[in-house]
C-alpha positions in Angstrom: 46.7 21.6 11.4 49.0 23.2 13.7 47.6 21.5 17.0 43.9 22.7 16.1 42.7 19.0 15.3 41.4 18.7 18.5 40.0 22.0 19.3 36.6 22.1 19.1 34.1 25.5 18.5 30.4 25.5 19.1 28.1 26.6 16.6 24.8 27.9 18.1 21.5 29.4 17.5 20.3 33.2 18.7 18.3 31.4 21.1 21.6 29.4 23.0 24.4 31.8 22.4 24.2 33.5 25.5 25.1 30.1 27.4 28.7 29.8 25.8 30.1 33.1 26.7 30.7 32.2 30.7 32.9 28.8 31.8 30.5 28.5 34.8 27.4 27.9 32.5 28.6 24.9 31.9 25.4 23.0 33.7 23.1 25.1 31.8 25.2 23.7 28.2 24.5 20.5 29.2 21.3 20.6 29.4 21.2 21.9 25.9 21.0 19.2 22.8 23.9 18.9 21.0 23.5 18.1 17.7 26.8 15.2 16.5 27.1 12.8 13.5 26.8 9.6 14.7 30.3 8.1 13.6 32.2 11.1 15.6 33.9 10.1 18.6 33.0 13.5 20.7 29.3 12.1 20.6 30.6 8.7 23.1 33.0 11.8 24.5 30.3 14.3 24.9 27.1 11.6 26.6 29.9 10.1 28.8 30.3 13.5 30.4 26.8 14.3 30.9 25.8 16.1 27.8 22.8 15.7 26.4 23.6 14.6 22.7 21.2 13.5 19.5 23.4 11.4 17.1 21.9 12.1 13.1 23.6 10.8 9.8 22.2 13.8 8.2 25.5 15.9 8.1 24.1 18.6 5.9 21.3 19.3 7.7 22.6 19.4 11.1 24.0 23.3 10.9 20.6 24.1 9.2 18.4 22.7 12.0 20.7 24.5 14.4 19.4 27.6 13.2 16.0 26.5 13.0 16.1 25.8 16.6 15.7 22.2 16.5 19.4 21.4 17.7 21.2 23.7 20.6 24.4 23.7 19.3 26.7 21.3 17.2 30.6 21.0 17.5 33.3 20.9 15.1 36.7 21.2 14.7 37.7 25.0 14.4 39.4 23.9 11.0 36.3 22.2 9.9 33.4 25.0 10.9 34.4 27.7 8.7 34.3 25.4 5.8 31.3 23.5 6.9 29.2 26.7 7.0 30.7 27.9 3.6 29.4 24.6 2.3 25.9 25.2 3.7 25.4 28.6 2.8 26.4 27.4 -1.3 23.9 24.7 -0.9 20.5 26.6 0.8 21.6 29.6 -1.7 21.1 27.5 -4.0 
């Protein structure tokens, strides 16, 4: 995995992406609603560090609901995000 397994990338919607452009926006990002799978260790790590986290079992719907502004963002591994988005795109186009 070339060391990328622990790096996270945020998938946001158009209403919240501006919060992720500057590191000093961390307090604003903590107030946003992150959607994470209930069994991802990131959920606990984020919550323990003051982030607002909604846990769900509906992995397929996380990206769709971020796009609909139900959630503000989700975090996934750099190597997972693009694959996830391809799968979601394929499911929504059928």
